[in-house]
PQR file with spaces between the fields and no chain letter, atoms N, CA, C, O and H, PARSE charges and radii, in Angstrom:
ATOM       1  N    MET     1     -20.308   -6.861  -14.292 -0.4000 1.5000
ATOM       2  CA   MET     1     -19.731   -7.088  -13.553 -0.0000 2.0000
ATOM       3  C    MET     1     -20.170   -5.732  -12.015  0.5500 1.7000
ATOM       4  O    MET     1     -20.312   -4.510  -12.070 -0.5500 1.4000
ATOM       5  N    SER     2     -20.244   -6.561  -11.006 -0.4000 1.5000
ATOM       6  CA   SER     2     -20.256   -5.472  -10.133 -0.0000 2.0000
ATOM       7  C    SER     2     -19.166   -4.721   -9.317  0.5500 1.7000
ATOM       8  O    SER     2     -18.088   -5.312   -9.250 -0.5500 1.4000
ATOM       9  H    SER     2     -20.128   -7.554  -10.961  0.4000 1.0000
ATOM      10  N    ALA     3     -19.252   -3.615   -8.734 -0.4000 1.5000
ATOM      11  CA   ALA     3     -18.315   -2.674   -8.342 -0.0000 2.0000
ATOM      12  C    ALA     3     -17.545   -3.768   -7.297  0.5500 1.7000
ATOM      13  O    ALA     3     -16.399   -4.030   -7.665 -0.5500 1.4000
ATOM      14  H    ALA     3     -20.127   -3.135   -8.788  0.4000 1.0000
ATOM      15  N    ALA     4     -17.866   -4.266   -6.390 -0.4000 1.5000
ATOM      16  CA   ALA     4     -17.284   -5.167   -5.345 -0.0000 2.0000
ATOM      17  C    ALA     4     -16.059   -6.136   -6.114  0.5500 1.7000
ATOM      18  O    ALA     4     -14.905   -6.232   -5.696 -0.5500 1.4000
ATOM      19  H    ALA     4     -18.796   -4.053   -6.091  0.4000 1.0000
ATOM      20  N    TRP     5     -16.565   -6.764   -7.233 -0.4000 1.5000
ATOM      21  CA   TRP     5     -15.786   -7.773   -8.122 -0.0000 2.0000
ATOM      22  C    TRP     5     -14.774   -6.763   -8.559  0.5500 1.7000
ATOM      23  O    TRP     5     -13.604   -7.144   -8.525 -0.5500 1.4000
ATOM      24  H    TRP     5     -17.502   -6.686   -7.572  0.4000 1.0000
ATOM      25  N    CYS     6     -14.971   -5.748   -8.897 -0.4000 1.5000
ATOM      26  CA   CYS     6     -13.959   -4.767  -10.051 -0.0000 2.0000
ATOM      27  C    CYS     6     -12.844   -4.442   -8.988  0.5500 1.7000
ATOM      28  O    CYS     6     -11.671   -4.729   -9.228 -0.5500 1.4000
ATOM      29  H    CYS     6     -15.921   -5.438   -8.925  0.4000 1.0000
ATOM      30  N    GLN     7     -13.303   -3.717   -7.570 -0.4000 1.5000
ATOM      31  CA   GLN     7     -12.458   -3.559   -6.718 -0.0000 2.0000
ATOM      32  C    GLN     7     -11.770   -4.732   -6.042  0.5500 1.7000
ATOM      33  O    GLN     7     -10.648   -4.504   -5.592 -0.5500 1.4000
ATOM      34  H    GLN     7     -14.255   -3.484   -7.376  0.4000 1.0000
ATOM      35  N    ARG     8     -12.279   -5.972   -5.902 -0.4000 1.5000
ATOM      36  CA   ARG     8     -11.137   -7.371   -5.726 -0.0000 2.0000
ATOM      37  C    ARG     8     -10.280   -7.550   -6.624  0.5500 1.7000
ATOM      38  O    ARG     8      -9.112   -7.634   -6.243 -0.5500 1.4000
ATOM      39  H    ARG     8     -13.191   -6.157   -6.268  0.4000 1.0000
ATOM      40  N    ILE     9     -10.507   -7.642   -7.774 -0.4000 1.5000
ATOM      41  CA   ILE     9      -9.725   -7.731   -8.980 -0.0000 2.0000
ATOM      42  C    ILE     9      -8.385   -6.351   -9.011  0.5500 1.7000
ATOM      43  O    ILE     9      -7.180   -6.514   -9.204 -0.5500 1.4000
ATOM      44  H    ILE     9     -11.455   -7.574   -8.083  0.4000 1.0000
ATOM      45  N    ALA    10      -9.003   -5.264   -8.795 -0.4000 1.5000
ATOM      46  CA   ALA    10      -8.042   -4.512   -8.410 -0.0000 2.0000
ATOM      47  C    ALA    10      -7.071   -4.307   -7.299  0.5500 1.7000
ATOM      48  O    ALA    10      -6.147   -3.496   -7.232 -0.5500 1.4000
ATOM      49  H    ALA    10      -9.982   -5.132   -8.639  0.4000 1.0000
ATOM      50  N    GLU    11      -7.398   -5.053   -6.587 -0.4000 1.5000
ATOM      51  CA   GLU    11      -6.821   -5.462   -4.907 -0.0000 2.0000
ATOM      52  C    GLU    11      -5.424   -6.490   -5.423  0.5500 1.7000
ATOM      53  O    GLU    11      -4.211   -6.424   -5.226 -0.5500 1.4000
ATOM      54  H    GLU    11      -8.148   -5.712   -6.642  0.4000 1.0000
ATOM      55  N    LEU    12      -6.198   -7.301   -6.064 -0.4000 1.5000
ATOM      56  CA   LEU    12      -5.549   -8.647   -6.515 -0.0000 2.0000
ATOM      57  C    LEU    12      -4.001   -8.297   -7.478  0.5500 1.7000
ATOM      58  O    LEU    12      -2.856   -8.728   -7.342 -0.5500 1.4000
ATOM      59  H    LEU    12      -7.183   -7.354   -6.224  0.4000 1.0000
ATOM      60  N    VAL    13      -4.519   -7.475   -8.312 -0.4000 1.5000
ATOM      61  CA   VAL    13      -3.701   -6.798   -9.429 -0.0000 2.0000
ATOM      62  C    VAL    13      -2.115   -6.134   -8.761  0.5500 1.7000
ATOM      63  O    VAL    13      -0.942   -6.258   -9.116 -0.5500 1.4000
ATOM      64  H    VAL    13      -5.449   -7.125   -8.423  0.4000 1.0000
ATOM      65  N    ARG    14      -2.900   -5.296   -7.478 -0.4000 1.5000
ATOM      66  CA   ARG    14      -1.717   -4.420   -6.532 -0.0000 2.0000
ATOM      67  C    ARG    14      -0.994   -5.157   -5.652  0.5500 1.7000
ATOM      68  O    ARG    14       0.121   -4.903   -5.196 -0.5500 1.4000
ATOM      69  H    ARG    14      -3.852   -5.195   -7.189  0.4000 1.0000
ATOM      70  N    ALA    15      -1.867   -6.305   -5.393 -0.4000 1.5000
ATOM      71  CA   ALA    15      -0.955   -7.322   -4.595 -0.0000 2.0000
ATOM      72  C    ALA    15       0.301   -8.307   -5.762  0.5500 1.7000
ATOM      73  O    ALA    15       1.370   -8.813   -5.423 -0.5500 1.4000
ATOM      74  H    ALA    15      -2.773   -6.512   -5.763  0.4000 1.0000
ATOM      75  N    VAL    16      -0.108   -8.299   -6.638 -0.4000 1.5000
ATOM      76  CA   VAL    16       0.672   -9.050   -7.958 -0.0000 2.0000
ATOM      77  C    VAL    16       1.969   -8.167   -8.380  0.5500 1.7000
ATOM      78  O    VAL    16       3.079   -8.545   -8.752 -0.5500 1.4000
ATOM      79  H    VAL    16      -0.977   -7.887   -6.913  0.4000 1.0000
ATOM      80  N    ILE    17       1.463   -6.905   -8.200 -0.4000 1.5000
ATOM      81  CA   ILE    17       2.754   -6.123   -8.804 -0.0000 2.0000
ATOM      82  C    ILE    17       3.421   -5.687   -7.789  0.5500 1.7000
ATOM      83  O    ILE    17       4.510   -5.183   -8.065 -0.5500 1.4000
ATOM      84  H    ILE    17       0.561   -6.598   -7.897  0.4000 1.0000
ATOM      85  N    GLY    18       2.984   -5.733   -6.230 -0.4000 1.5000
ATOM      86  CA   GLY    18       3.717   -5.348   -5.215 -0.0000 2.0000
ATOM      87  C    GLY    18       3.127   -3.477   -4.738  0.5500 1.7000
ATOM      88  O    GLY    18       3.820   -2.850   -3.937 -0.5500 1.4000
ATOM      89  H    GLY    18       2.100   -6.143   -6.006  0.4000 1.0000
ATOM      90  N    ALA    19       2.119   -2.962   -5.216 -0.4000 1.5000
ATOM      91  CA   ALA    19       1.627   -1.818   -5.081 -0.0000 2.0000
ATOM      92  C    ALA    19       0.977   -1.904   -3.886  0.5500 1.7000
ATOM      93  O    ALA    19       0.122   -2.776   -3.731 -0.5500 1.4000
ATOM      94  H    ALA    19       1.556   -3.471   -5.867  0.4000 1.0000
ATOM      95  N    PRO    20       1.337   -0.881   -2.729 -0.5600 1.5000
ATOM      96  CA   PRO    20       1.102   -1.008   -1.247  0.2800 2.0000
ATOM      97  C    PRO    20      -0.544   -0.260   -1.557  0.5500 1.7000
ATOM      98  O    PRO    20      -0.773    0.651   -2.353 -0.5500 1.4000
ATOM      99  N    SER    21      -1.532   -0.963   -0.665 -0.4000 1.5000
ATOM     100  CA   SER    21      -2.763   -0.806   -0.375 -0.0000 2.0000
ATOM     101  C    SER    21      -2.547    0.485    0.436  0.5500 1.7000
ATOM     102  O    SER    21      -1.701    0.371    1.322 -0.5500 1.4000
ATOM     103  H    SER    21      -1.345   -1.703   -0.018  0.4000 1.0000
ATOM     104  N    TYR    22      -3.204    1.828    0.304 -0.4000 1.5000
ATOM     105  CA   TYR    22      -3.709    2.834    1.451 -0.0000 2.0000
ATOM     106  C    TYR    22      -4.521    2.655    1.808  0.5500 1.7000
ATOM     107  O    TYR    22      -4.695    3.348    2.811 -0.5500 1.4000
ATOM     108  H    TYR    22      -3.892    1.920   -0.416  0.4000 1.0000
ATOM     109  N    GLU    23      -5.438    1.941    1.565 -0.4000 1.5000
ATOM     110  CA   GLU    23      -7.015    1.744    2.410 -0.0000 2.0000
ATOM     111  C    GLU    23      -6.525    0.644    3.346  0.5500 1.7000
ATOM     112  O    GLU    23      -7.025    0.469    4.457 -0.5500 1.4000
ATOM     113  H    GLU    23      -5.296    1.379    0.750  0.4000 1.0000
ATOM     114  N    LEU    24      -5.388   -0.194    2.784 -0.4000 1.5000
ATOM     115  CA   LEU    24      -5.257   -1.569    4.087 -0.0000 2.0000
ATOM     116  C    LEU    24      -4.190   -0.434    5.247  0.5500 1.7000
ATOM     117  O    LEU    24      -4.310   -0.520    6.470 -0.5500 1.4000
ATOM     118  H    LEU    24      -4.982   -0.052    1.881  0.4000 1.0000
ATOM     119  N    TYR    25      -3.440    0.323    4.739 -0.4000 1.5000
ATOM     120  CA   TYR    25      -2.584    1.347    5.711 -0.0000 2.0000
ATOM     121  C    TYR    25      -3.230    1.987    6.869  0.5500 1.7000
ATOM     122  O    TYR    25      -2.745    2.028    7.999 -0.5500 1.4000
ATOM     123  H    TYR    25      -3.342    0.393    3.746  0.4000 1.0000
ATOM     124  N    LEU    26      -4.566    2.574    6.436 -0.4000 1.5000
ATOM     125  CA   LEU    26      -5.477    3.163    7.099 -0.0000 2.0000
ATOM     126  C    LEU    26      -5.771    2.307    8.163  0.5500 1.7000
ATOM     127  O    LEU    26      -5.692    2.569    9.363 -0.5500 1.4000
ATOM     128  H    LEU    26      -4.960    2.540    5.517  0.4000 1.0000
ATOM     129  N    GLU    27      -6.199    1.014    7.505 -0.4000 1.5000
ATOM     130  CA   GLU    27      -7.103    0.084    8.728 -0.0000 2.0000
ATOM     131  C    GLU    27      -6.113   -0.190    9.539  0.5500 1.7000
ATOM     132  O    GLU    27      -6.312   -0.346   10.744 -0.5500 1.4000
ATOM     133  H    GLU    27      -6.263    0.801    6.530  0.4000 1.0000
ATOM     134  N    HIS    28      -4.798   -0.295    8.934 -0.4000 1.5000
ATOM     135  CA   HIS    28      -3.670   -0.924    9.823 -0.0000 2.0000
ATOM     136  C    HIS    28      -3.582    0.014   10.987  0.5500 1.7000
ATOM     137  O    HIS    28      -3.766   -0.309   12.161 -0.5500 1.4000
ATOM     138  H    HIS    28      -4.636   -0.168    7.955  0.4000 1.0000
ATOM     139  N    MET    29      -3.248    1.331   10.497 -0.4000 1.5000
ATOM     140  CA   MET    29      -3.059    2.459   11.518 -0.0000 2.0000
ATOM     141  C    MET    29      -4.046    2.671   12.455  0.5500 1.7000
ATOM     142  O    MET    29      -3.751    2.958   13.615 -0.5500 1.4000
ATOM     143  H    MET    29      -3.098    1.593    9.544  0.4000 1.0000
ATOM     144  N    ARG    30      -5.569    2.524   11.955 -0.4000 1.5000
ATOM     145  CA   ARG    30      -6.846    2.521   12.829 -0.0000 2.0000
ATOM     146  C    ARG    30      -6.497    1.758   13.934  0.5500 1.7000
ATOM     147  O    ARG    30      -6.330    2.229   15.059 -0.5500 1.4000
ATOM     148  H    ARG    30      -5.808    2.291   11.012  0.4000 1.0000
ATOM     149  N    LEU    31      -6.355    0.294   13.562 -0.4000 1.5000
ATOM     150  CA   LEU    31      -6.096   -0.611   14.652 -0.0000 2.0000
ATOM     151  C    LEU    31      -4.935   -0.648   15.348  0.5500 1.7000
ATOM     152  O    LEU    31      -5.139   -0.644   16.562 -0.5500 1.4000
ATOM     153  H    LEU    31      -6.491   -0.089   12.648  0.4000 1.0000
ATOM     154  N    ALA    32      -3.905   -0.678   15.067 -0.4000 1.5000
ATOM     155  CA   ALA    32      -2.638   -0.968   15.644 -0.0000 2.0000
ATOM     156  C    ALA    32      -1.918    0.225   16.544  0.5500 1.7000
ATOM     157  O    ALA    32      -1.263    0.077   17.577 -0.5500 1.4000
ATOM     158  H    ALA    32      -3.739   -0.681   14.081  0.4000 1.0000
ATOM     159  N    HIS    33      -2.321    1.779   15.654 -0.4000 1.5000
ATOM     160  CA   HIS    33      -1.867    2.576   16.315 -0.0000 2.0000
ATOM     161  C    HIS    33      -2.924    3.703   16.303  0.5500 1.7000
ATOM     162  O    HIS    33      -2.748    4.634   15.517 -0.5500 1.4000
ATOM     163  H    HIS    33      -2.852    1.899   14.815  0.4000 1.0000
ATOM     164  N    PRO    34      -3.876    3.699   17.011 -0.5600 1.5000
ATOM     165  CA   PRO    34      -4.699    4.632   17.109  0.2800 2.0000
ATOM     166  C    PRO    34      -4.612    5.838   17.765  0.5500 1.7000
ATOM     167  O    PRO    34      -5.545    6.575   18.084 -0.5500 1.4000
ATOM     168  N    ASN    35      -3.315    6.010   17.966 -0.4000 1.5000
ATOM     169  CA   ASN    35      -2.980    7.226   18.863 -0.0000 2.0000
ATOM     170  C    ASN    35      -2.073    8.145   17.603  0.5500 1.7000
ATOM     171  O    ASN    35      -1.930    9.345   17.835 -0.5500 1.4000
ATOM     172  H    ASN    35      -2.557    5.412   17.707  0.4000 1.0000
ATOM     173  N    GLN    36      -1.661    7.759   16.703 -0.4000 1.5000
ATOM     174  CA   GLN    36      -0.895    8.395   15.603 -0.0000 2.0000
ATOM     175  C    GLN    36      -1.530    8.755   14.761  0.5500 1.7000
ATOM     176  O    GLN    36      -2.659    8.267   14.739 -0.5500 1.4000
ATOM     177  H    GLN    36      -1.777    6.784   16.515  0.4000 1.0000
ATOM     178  N    THR    37      -1.210    9.675   13.746 -0.4000 1.5000
ATOM     179  CA   THR    37      -1.542   10.169   12.469 -0.0000 2.0000
ATOM     180  C    THR    37      -1.034    9.694   11.594  0.5500 1.7000
ATOM     181  O    THR    37       0.181    9.732   11.400 -0.5500 1.4000
ATOM     182  H    THR    37      -0.293   10.073   13.764  0.4000 1.0000
ATOM     183  N    PRO    38      -2.035    9.029   10.726 -0.5600 1.5000
ATOM     184  CA   PRO    38      -1.226    8.241    9.261  0.2800 2.0000
ATOM     185  C    PRO    38      -0.986    9.305    8.485  0.5500 1.7000
ATOM     186  O    PRO    38      -1.396   10.458    8.621 -0.5500 1.4000
ATOM     187  N    LEU    39      -0.287    8.836    7.651 -0.4000 1.5000
ATOM     188  CA   LEU    39       0.454    9.620    6.306 -0.0000 2.0000
ATOM     189  C    LEU    39      -0.700    9.881    5.518  0.5500 1.7000
ATOM     190  O    LEU    39      -1.674    9.130    5.565 -0.5500 1.4000
ATOM     191  H    LEU    39       0.046    7.900    7.540  0.4000 1.0000
ATOM     192  N    ASP    40      -0.658   10.946    4.760 -0.4000 1.5000
ATOM     193  CA   ASP    40      -1.909   11.415    3.785 -0.0000 2.0000
ATOM     194  C    ASP    40      -1.719   10.747    2.484  0.5500 1.7000
ATOM     195  O    ASP    40      -0.652   10.134    2.523 -0.5500 1.4000
ATOM     196  H    ASP    40       0.133   11.557    4.723  0.4000 1.0000
ATOM     197  N    ARG    41      -2.203   10.636    1.557 -0.4000 1.5000
ATOM     198  CA   ARG    41      -1.918    9.236    0.521 -0.0000 2.0000
ATOM     199  C    ARG    41      -0.398    9.974   -0.194  0.5500 1.7000
ATOM     200  O    ARG    41       0.654    9.337   -0.260 -0.5500 1.4000
ATOM     201  H    ARG    41      -3.069   11.134    1.525  0.4000 1.0000
ATOM     202  N    GLU    42      -0.511   11.048   -0.562 -0.4000 1.5000
ATOM     203  CA   GLU    42       0.848   11.160   -1.203 -0.0000 2.0000
ATOM     204  C    GLU    42       1.836   10.973   -0.565  0.5500 1.7000
ATOM     205  O    GLU    42       2.778   10.578   -1.251 -0.5500 1.4000
ATOM     206  H    GLU    42      -1.365   11.565   -0.508  0.4000 1.0000
ATOM     207  N    ASP    43       2.114   11.135    0.904 -0.4000 1.5000
ATOM     208  CA   ASP    43       3.273   11.059    1.614 -0.0000 2.0000
ATOM     209  C    ASP    43       3.324    9.384    1.827  0.5500 1.7000
ATOM     210  O    ASP    43       4.413    8.813    1.878 -0.5500 1.4000
ATOM     211  H    ASP    43       1.349   11.456    1.461  0.4000 1.0000
ATOM     212  N    PHE    44       2.197    8.734    1.931 -0.4000 1.5000
ATOM     213  CA   PHE    44       2.225    7.240    1.744 -0.0000 2.0000
ATOM     214  C    PHE    44       2.988    6.981    0.791  0.5500 1.7000
ATOM     215  O    PHE    44       4.095    6.475    0.981 -0.5500 1.4000
ATOM     216  H    PHE    44       1.312    9.198    1.889  0.4000 1.0000
ATOM     217  N    VAL    45       2.482    7.314   -0.515 -0.4000 1.5000
ATOM     218  CA   VAL    45       3.135    6.601   -1.395 -0.0000 2.0000
ATOM     219  C    VAL    45       4.778    6.784   -1.822  0.5500 1.7000
ATOM     220  O    VAL    45       5.545    6.041   -2.434 -0.5500 1.4000
ATOM     221  H    VAL    45       1.583    7.724   -0.669  0.4000 1.0000
ATOM     222  N    CYS    46       4.899    7.738   -1.384 -0.4000 1.5000
ATOM     223  CA   CYS    46       6.527    8.370   -1.677 -0.0000 2.0000
ATOM     224  C    CYS    46       7.172    7.731   -0.544  0.5500 1.7000
ATOM     225  O    CYS    46       8.364    7.496   -0.745 -0.5500 1.4000
ATOM     226  H    CYS    46       4.276    8.341   -0.886  0.4000 1.0000
ATOM     227  N    ALA    47       6.801    7.445    0.389 -0.4000 1.5000
ATOM     228  CA   ALA    47       7.248    6.657    1.864 -0.0000 2.0000
ATOM     229  C    ALA    47       7.242    5.079    1.244  0.5500 1.7000
ATOM     230  O    ALA    47       8.347    4.601    1.505 -0.5500 1.4000
ATOM     231  H    ALA    47       5.833    7.636    0.553  0.4000 1.0000
ATOM     232  N    ARG    48       6.604    4.328    0.691 -0.4000 1.5000
ATOM     233  CA   ARG    48       6.529    2.929   -0.043 -0.0000 2.0000
ATOM     234  C    ARG    48       7.355    2.938   -1.092  0.5500 1.7000
ATOM     235  O    ARG    48       7.994    1.910   -1.312 -0.5500 1.4000
ATOM     236  H    ARG    48       5.707    4.716    0.480  0.4000 1.0000
ATOM     237  N    LEU    49       7.474    3.765   -1.714 -0.4000 1.5000
ATOM     238  CA   LEU    49       8.503    3.863   -3.303 -0.0000 2.0000
ATOM     239  C    LEU    49       9.844    4.136   -2.703  0.5500 1.7000
ATOM     240  O    LEU    49      10.766    3.658   -3.363 -0.5500 1.4000
ATOM     241  H    LEU    49       6.954    4.601   -1.535  0.4000 1.0000
ATOM     242  N    HIS    50      10.201    4.804   -1.584 -0.4000 1.5000
ATOM     243  CA   HIS    50      11.833    5.055   -1.144 -0.0000 2.0000
ATOM     244  C    HIS    50      11.918    3.586   -0.361  0.5500 1.7000
ATOM     245  O    HIS    50      12.902    2.907   -0.654 -0.5500 1.4000
ATOM     246  H    HIS    50       9.452    5.192   -1.048  0.4000 1.0000
ATOM     247  N    ALA    51      10.928    2.998    0.662 -0.4000 1.5000
ATOM     248  CA   ALA    51      11.309    2.101    0.889 -0.0000 2.0000
ATOM     249  C    ALA    51      11.749    0.587    0.085  0.5500 1.7000
ATOM     250  O    ALA    51      12.598   -0.239    0.419 -0.5500 1.4000
ATOM     251  H    ALA    51      10.129    3.550    0.901  0.4000 1.0000
ATOM     252  N    ARG    52      10.761    0.598   -1.158 -0.4000 1.5000
ATOM     253  CA   ARG    52      11.323   -0.416   -2.017 -0.0000 2.0000
ATOM     254  C    ARG    52      12.393   -0.291   -3.115  0.5500 1.7000
ATOM     255  O    ARG    52      12.772   -1.153   -3.908 -0.5500 1.4000
ATOM     256  H    ARG    52      10.071    1.270   -1.430  0.4000 1.0000
ATOM     257  N    TYR    53      12.730    0.794   -2.994 -0.4000 1.5000
ATOM     258  CA   TYR    53      13.723    1.556   -4.397 -0.0000 2.0000
ATOM     259  C    TYR    53      15.111    1.765   -3.471  0.5500 1.7000
ATOM     260  O    TYR    53      16.128    1.808   -4.164 -0.5500 1.4000
ATOM     261  H    TYR    53      12.423    1.493   -2.349  0.4000 1.0000
ATOM     262  N    SER    54      15.278    1.871   -2.352 -0.4000 1.5000
ATOM     263  CA   SER    54      15.981    2.383   -1.225 -0.0000 2.0000
ATOM     264  C    SER    54      17.373    1.322   -0.741  0.5500 1.7000
ATOM     265  O    SER    54      18.309    1.552    0.025 -0.5500 1.4000
ATOM     266  H    SER    54      14.451    1.836   -1.790  0.4000 1.0000
ATOM     267  N    LYS    55      17.044    0.161   -1.514 -0.4000 1.5000
ATOM     268  CA   LYS    55      17.790   -0.953   -1.123 -0.0000 2.0000
ATOM     269  C    LYS    55      18.008   -1.910   -2.473  0.5500 1.7000
ATOM     270  O    LYS    55      17.325   -2.855   -2.867 -0.5500 1.4000
ATOM     271  H    LYS    55      16.284   -0.026   -2.136  0.4000 1.0000
ATOM     272  N    PRO    56      19.281   -1.281   -3.066 -0.5600 1.5000
ATOM     273  CA   PRO    56      19.892   -1.812   -4.293  0.2800 2.0000
ATOM     274  C    PRO    56      19.970   -3.373   -4.464  0.5500 1.7000
ATOM     275  O    PRO    56      19.679   -3.917   -5.529 -0.5500 1.4000
ATOM     276  N    GLY    57      20.364   -4.025   -3.396 -0.4000 1.5000
ATOM     277  CA   GLY    57      20.575   -5.410   -3.087 -0.0000 2.0000
ATOM     278  C    GLY    57      19.656   -6.288   -3.125  0.5500 1.7000
ATOM     279  O    GLY    57      19.803   -7.457   -3.481 -0.5500 1.4000
ATOM     280  H    GLY    57      20.601   -3.583   -2.531  0.4000 1.0000
ATOM     281  N    ALA    58      18.134   -5.499   -2.566 -0.4000 1.5000
ATOM     282  CA   ALA    58      17.110   -6.614   -2.540 -0.0000 2.0000
ATOM     283  C    ALA    58      16.033   -7.021   -3.762  0.5500 1.7000
ATOM     284  O    ALA    58      14.925   -7.553   -3.682 -0.5500 1.4000
ATOM     285  H    ALA    58      18.014   -4.549   -2.277  0.4000 1.0000
ATOM     286  N    ARG    59      16.874   -6.513   -5.038 -0.4000 1.5000
ATOM     287  CA   ARG    59      16.092   -6.722   -6.179 -0.0000 2.0000
ATOM     288  C    ARG    59      17.159   -7.727   -7.161  0.5500 1.7000
ATOM     289  O    ARG    59      18.328   -8.050   -6.949 -0.5500 1.4000
ATOM     290  H    ARG    59      17.773   -6.081   -5.103  0.4000 1.0000
ATOM     291  N    CYS    60      16.253   -8.060   -8.291 -0.4000 1.5000
ATOM     292  CA   CYS    60      16.908   -9.200   -9.016 -0.0000 2.0000
ATOM     293  C    CYS    60      17.665   -8.574   -9.971  0.5500 1.7000
ATOM     294  O    CYS    60      18.686   -9.023  -10.492 -0.5500 1.4000
ATOM     295  H    CYS    60      15.303   -7.797   -8.464  0.4000 1.0000
ATOM     296  N    CYS    61      17.096   -7.453  -10.198 -0.4000 1.5000
ATOM     297  CA   CYS    61      17.540   -6.524  -11.615 -0.0000 2.0000
ATOM     298  C    CYS    61      18.227   -5.170  -11.100  0.5500 1.7000
ATOM     299  O    CYS    61      18.632   -4.337  -11.910 -0.5500 1.4000
ATOM     300  H    CYS    61      16.267   -7.089   -9.774  0.4000 1.0000
């Protein structure tokens, strides 16, 4: 398997389980908000986890 193929599979798995992509976030920030400093990886993960689990009515379980 090529490295690009493995990376694509990893991206697919992250999308299926709802795990955010830091690389996509960085690309979005670069394109849409070039004057803002993006979060570092740790702060990004914390912010996404908080956004995901801070709304108790948004989940089925």
